[in-house]
C-alpha positions as CSV (number, residue, x, y, z in Angstrom):
1,M,-66.0,-4.4,18.8
2,S,-66.1,-1.9,15.6
3,P,-65.2,1.8,16.6
4,I,-67.9,4.1,16.6
5,K,-67.8,6.4,13.4
6,P,-68.2,10.2,14.4
7,N,-71.3,11.9,12.6
8,T,-70.9,14.5,9.9
9,S,-71.2,17.3,12.5
10,Q,-68.1,15.6,14.7
11,N,-66.2,14.8,11.8
12,E,-66.0,18.1,10.4
13,S,-65.3,19.6,14.0
14,A,-62.4,17.3,14.3
15,K,-61.0,18.0,10.9
16,A,-61.0,21.7,12.0
17,T,-59.3,21.1,15.2
18,A,-56.5,19.1,13.4
19,Q,-56.3,22.0,11.0
20,T,-55.8,24.4,13.7
21,Q,-53.4,22.2,15.4
22,L,-51.5,22.1,12.1
23,D,-51.6,25.8,11.7
24,I,-50.4,26.5,15.1
25,Q,-47.5,23.8,14.3
26,Q,-46.7,25.4,11.4
27,Q,-46.5,29.1,12.7
28,Q,-44.3,28.0,15.5
29,D,-42.2,26.0,13.2
30,K,-41.7,29.3,11.2
31,K,-40.8,31.3,14.3
32,D,-38.4,28.5,15.3
33,T,-36.4,29.0,12.0
34,S,-36.5,32.7,12.3
35,D,-35.6,32.8,15.9
36,K,-32.7,30.1,15.3
37,K,-31.2,32.7,12.4
38,T,-31.8,35.6,15.0
39,L,-29.8,33.9,17.6
40,K,-27.1,33.3,15.3
41,K,-26.7,36.8,14.8
42,Q,-27.2,37.8,18.6
43,T,-24.4,37.6,21.4
44,Q,-24.8,34.6,23.5
45,A,-24.2,35.8,26.5
46,V,-27.0,37.3,28.9
47,Q,-26.3,40.8,30.1
48,T,-28.9,41.6,32.9
49,S,-28.1,45.2,33.7
50,S,-26.8,48.3,31.8
51,V,-23.3,47.3,32.9
52,R,-22.1,45.0,30.4
53,Q,-19.9,42.4,31.5
54,P,-17.2,40.5,29.7
55,Q,-18.1,37.1,27.9
56,P,-16.3,34.1,26.1
57,P,-13.8,33.9,24.2
58,F,-11.7,34.9,26.8
59,P,-7.8,35.4,26.4
60,S,-6.0,32.1,26.2
61,Q,-4.0,32.2,29.3
62,H,-2.4,29.6,32.0
63,L,-1.2,31.1,35.2
64,K,1.4,29.9,37.4
65,K,0.1,28.9,41.1
66,P,-1.2,30.5,43.3
67,G,-2.4,32.9,40.5
68,V,-1.8,36.6,40.5
69,E,-4.3,39.0,39.1
70,A,-1.9,41.3,38.1
71,Q,-0.6,39.0,35.3
72,M,-4.0,38.4,33.9
73,E,-4.5,39.7,30.4
74,L,-8.1,40.5,31.0
75,K,-8.5,41.8,34.2
76,P,-11.5,41.0,36.6
77,K,-14.1,43.6,37.3
78,F,-14.2,44.2,41.1
79,M,-14.8,48.0,41.6
80,A,-19.0,47.9,41.2
81,Q,-18.9,51.4,40.0
82,A,-22.7,51.2,40.4
83,Y,-22.9,49.9,43.7
84,K,-23.3,53.3,46.2
85,G,-22.3,52.6,50.1
86,S,-24.8,53.7,52.9
87,G,-22.8,52.7,55.8
88,K,-24.2,49.2,56.3
89,L,-20.9,48.3,57.8
90,E,-20.1,51.6,59.5
91,G,-17.4,51.3,62.1
92,L,-16.9,47.6,62.0
93,T,-14.0,45.6,61.2
94,A,-13.6,42.7,58.8
95,L,-11.0,40.1,58.3
96,I,-10.9,38.2,54.8
97,T,-8.8,35.5,53.7
98,G,-7.6,35.5,50.3
99,A,-8.5,39.0,49.5
100,D,-5.6,39.9,47.8
101,S,-7.4,39.1,44.2
102,G,-10.8,37.9,42.8
103,I,-14.0,37.6,44.9
104,G,-11.8,38.5,48.0
105,R,-10.6,41.8,46.9
106,A,-14.2,42.7,45.6
107,V,-15.7,42.1,48.8
108,A,-12.9,44.1,50.5
109,V,-13.6,47.1,48.5
110,L,-17.4,46.9,48.9
111,F,-17.1,46.3,52.8
112,A,-14.7,49.3,52.8
113,R,-17.6,51.5,51.0
114,E,-19.6,50.3,53.4
115,G,-17.5,52.0,56.2
116,A,-15.7,48.9,57.6
117,D,-11.8,48.8,58.0
118,V,-10.4,45.6,56.5
119,A,-7.6,42.9,57.3
120,I,-6.3,40.6,54.6
121,L,-4.8,37.5,54.9
122,Y,-3.2,36.2,51.6
123,L,-0.5,33.7,50.9
124,N,2.2,35.2,48.9
125,E,0.7,37.2,46.2
126,H,2.4,40.6,47.2
127,V,1.5,42.8,44.3
128,D,-1.9,42.0,44.4
129,A,-2.4,42.5,47.8
130,E,-0.9,46.2,47.6
131,E,-3.0,46.6,44.8
132,T,-6.3,45.6,47.2
133,R,-4.9,47.8,50.0
134,R,-4.8,50.9,47.9
135,Y,-8.2,50.3,46.6
136,V,-9.6,49.6,50.3
137,Q,-7.8,52.9,51.2
138,A,-9.1,54.9,48.4
139,E,-12.8,54.3,50.0
140,G,-11.4,56.0,53.1
141,R,-11.0,52.7,55.3
142,Q,-8.0,51.4,56.7
143,C,-6.5,48.0,55.4
144,L,-4.1,45.6,57.0
145,L,-2.3,43.5,55.1
146,M,-1.0,39.9,56.3
147,A,0.7,37.0,54.6
148,G,0.7,33.5,55.5
149,D,-0.8,29.9,55.1
150,V,-4.5,29.3,56.3
151,K,-3.3,25.5,56.8
152,D,-1.2,26.7,59.6
153,E,-3.3,26.7,63.1
154,A,-0.5,29.1,64.5
155,V,-0.6,31.5,61.5
156,A,-4.8,31.6,62.1
157,R,-4.2,32.3,65.6
158,D,-1.4,35.1,64.9
159,I,-3.6,36.8,62.1
160,V,-6.4,37.1,64.4
161,K,-4.7,38.6,67.1
162,K,-2.7,41.1,64.7
163,T,-6.4,42.2,63.4
164,V,-7.9,42.9,67.0
165,E,-4.5,44.7,68.1
166,E,-4.9,46.9,65.0
167,F,-8.3,47.7,65.1
168,G,-9.2,47.1,68.6
169,K,-12.1,44.4,67.5
170,L,-13.5,41.7,65.0
171,D,-16.9,42.0,63.9
172,I,-16.9,39.7,60.5
173,L,-15.0,37.2,59.4
174,V,-14.9,36.0,55.6
175,N,-13.4,32.7,54.8
176,N,-12.3,32.8,51.1
177,A,-9.1,31.5,50.6
178,A,-8.9,28.2,48.4
179,F,-7.0,26.0,46.4
180,Q,-8.5,24.3,43.2
181,E,-6.4,22.1,40.6
182,H,-8.3,19.4,38.4
183,A,-7.6,16.0,38.2
184,N,-9.1,14.1,35.1
185,S,-9.8,11.2,36.8
186,L,-9.9,9.9,40.6
187,E,-6.6,7.5,39.6
188,D,-4.9,10.9,38.6
189,L,-5.9,12.6,42.0
190,T,-2.7,11.9,44.4
191,E,-3.1,11.9,48.1
192,E,-0.7,14.8,48.2
193,H,-3.0,16.8,45.8
194,F,-5.9,15.8,48.1
195,D,-4.7,16.5,51.1
196,E,-3.6,20.4,50.0
197,T,-7.2,20.7,48.8
198,L,-8.6,19.7,51.8
199,R,-6.3,21.2,54.2
200,T,-6.4,24.4,52.5
201,N,-10.4,24.5,51.8
202,V,-11.9,22.9,55.1
203,Y,-9.0,23.0,57.8
204,G,-8.5,26.7,56.8
205,Y,-12.1,27.5,57.6
206,F,-11.8,25.7,60.7
207,H,-8.5,27.0,62.0
208,M,-10.0,31.0,61.2
209,T,-13.1,30.4,62.7
210,K,-11.5,28.8,65.9
211,A,-8.9,31.7,66.2
212,A,-11.6,34.4,65.5
213,L,-14.6,32.9,67.7
214,P,-13.3,34.4,71.0
215,Y,-13.5,38.0,69.6
216,L,-16.9,37.7,68.1
217,K,-19.7,39.1,69.9
218,R,-23.4,39.1,69.4
219,G,-24.2,40.9,66.4
220,S,-20.7,39.8,64.8
221,C,-21.0,37.2,61.8
222,I,-19.1,34.8,59.5
223,I,-19.3,34.6,55.8
224,N,-17.9,31.4,54.2
225,T,-17.3,31.0,50.5
226,G,-18.5,27.7,49.1
227,S,-19.3,26.9,45.6
228,V,-21.7,25.6,42.9
229,T,-19.4,22.4,42.8
230,G,-20.5,21.6,46.3
231,L,-24.1,21.5,45.2
232,Q,-23.7,19.8,42.1
233,G,-20.3,18.3,42.1
234,S,-17.7,18.6,39.0
235,A,-16.4,15.7,37.1
236,K,-12.9,17.0,37.3
237,L,-12.5,18.8,40.7
238,L,-13.4,15.7,42.6
239,D,-11.7,16.9,45.8
240,Y,-12.3,20.6,45.2
241,S,-16.2,19.7,45.2
242,A,-15.9,17.5,48.4
243,T,-14.4,20.3,50.6
244,K,-17.0,22.8,49.1
245,G,-19.6,20.6,50.3
246,A,-17.9,20.3,53.5
247,I,-18.0,23.9,53.8
248,H,-21.7,24.0,53.2
249,A,-22.5,21.2,55.8
250,F,-19.9,23.2,58.3
251,T,-21.7,26.5,57.8
252,K,-25.1,25.1,58.6
253,A,-23.8,23.2,61.6
254,L,-21.8,26.2,63.1
255,A,-25.0,28.3,62.4
256,S,-26.7,26.2,64.7
257,N,-24.0,25.9,67.3
258,L,-23.9,29.7,67.4
259,M,-27.2,30.6,67.1
260,E,-27.7,31.3,71.0
261,K,-24.7,33.3,70.9
262,G,-26.4,36.0,68.2
263,I,-23.4,35.3,65.9
264,R,-24.9,34.5,62.4
265,V,-23.0,32.2,60.0
266,N,-23.8,32.0,56.0
267,A,-22.5,31.1,52.9
268,V,-22.2,32.2,49.4
269,A,-22.0,29.4,46.6
270,P,-20.7,31.1,43.6
271,G,-21.0,29.9,40.1
272,P,-18.0,30.1,37.6
273,V,-16.2,33.7,38.3
274,W,-13.5,35.3,36.5
275,T,-10.5,35.4,39.1
276,P,-6.9,34.1,38.7
277,L,-8.0,30.6,40.4
278,N,-9.2,29.3,37.0
279,P,-6.5,30.5,34.7
280,A,-4.2,29.0,37.3
281,D,-6.2,25.5,37.1
282,K,-7.6,25.3,33.6
283,K,-5.6,24.6,30.4
284,S,-5.4,28.0,28.2
285,E,-7.8,26.8,25.5
286,E,-10.3,25.7,28.2
287,I,-10.4,29.3,29.7
288,E,-11.6,30.7,26.3
289,K,-14.7,29.3,27.0
290,F,-14.9,29.5,30.6
291,G,-18.6,30.1,31.9
292,A,-20.1,29.7,28.7
293,N,-22.1,26.5,30.0
294,T,-24.0,28.6,32.3
295,D,-27.5,29.6,31.5
296,M,-26.0,33.2,31.3
297,K,-23.4,31.6,28.9
298,R,-20.6,33.6,30.7
299,P,-18.9,33.9,33.9
300,A,-19.7,36.6,36.9
301,Q,-17.3,39.1,37.5
302,P,-16.3,39.6,41.0
303,E,-18.3,42.7,41.2
304,E,-21.3,40.6,40.9
305,L,-20.7,38.6,43.7
306,S,-19.4,41.1,46.4
307,P,-23.0,42.7,46.9
308,A,-24.1,39.4,48.4
309,Y,-21.3,39.2,50.7
310,V,-22.5,42.8,52.0
311,F,-26.0,41.7,52.1
312,L,-25.1,38.8,54.5
313,A,-22.6,40.5,56.6
314,S,-25.1,43.7,57.2
315,A,-27.3,43.0,60.2
316,V,-29.7,46.0,58.5
317,C,-30.2,43.3,55.5
318,S,-30.1,40.1,57.1
319,S,-30.2,40.1,60.9
320,Y,-32.8,36.8,60.5
321,I,-30.6,34.9,58.4
322,S,-28.4,32.2,59.3
323,G,-27.4,29.0,58.2
324,I,-28.4,29.6,54.4
325,V,-26.0,28.9,51.3
326,L,-26.4,31.4,49.0
327,P,-26.3,30.3,45.3
328,V,-25.0,33.3,42.8
329,T,-24.3,30.7,39.9
330,G,-25.6,32.5,36.5
331,S,-27.9,29.5,36.2
332,V,-31.5,28.9,37.3
333,D,-31.5,25.2,38.2
334,T,-28.8,25.1,41.2
């Protein structure tokens, strides 16, 4: 069958449409070329507030584990100067693991700014821990420092007991301590390495939660630190990703388990954050571009994570929220 030929009017209309489409294409091509030149001139990292956050390239540095914040060439930002406290946690007591530095330190500072006394469990980073205490006390609250390994169930019980003895109660538990070390392949991941990650990141949360539970009451809460790797995986963090996925599931299951007791359980899943954890894992040359693969083309600073913990800790903000994993990742498609 021969194709039906358009009449003159239809032919002219088609030509006009084709020309219109060509004009639109050419206009966009010019714009694309112009935008490409502009993007080359502009900084790549995205800033979303008046506070300008650091962006790649970062100092090339590799820290010895467990990673000391005081030794970082570019210090993480944790003070959240623009954040004004309003008594959201007034009179409460919080116990935070891994709060000597990084996210834990930033959370401790904001909890204190909101009126909470803070107990901190850390491994052996004494200099960092003392610095955190100084900042918590500067907010007008008390700070108890305790060193120990979250992998040890006896340590967890002792830490919780000392917290209650010091402050008379426990209202908020933040499980945050973690071990992270990359492995290029599954064959490179030894059982010792896997076991250390699992016992620190999963058993540590289990031990601390079990020890704290007898002291928690209706209105108390538990906040776990998950990770974007637990949502998406990470090629060179096979064990770490697995533990963070387990933490997310543990959070949801525990939230259901404790619902009738009125104890809320939630998690925050950070993307890349500028803390000692990462320079103590990645090669120095990899640290230079740390966080550049997020949509915001930069890592978060700890002060960009800590308000999420305040939100989940405060019943004023989140009394109707339990069992969520809140992604704070710097990307849209998490």
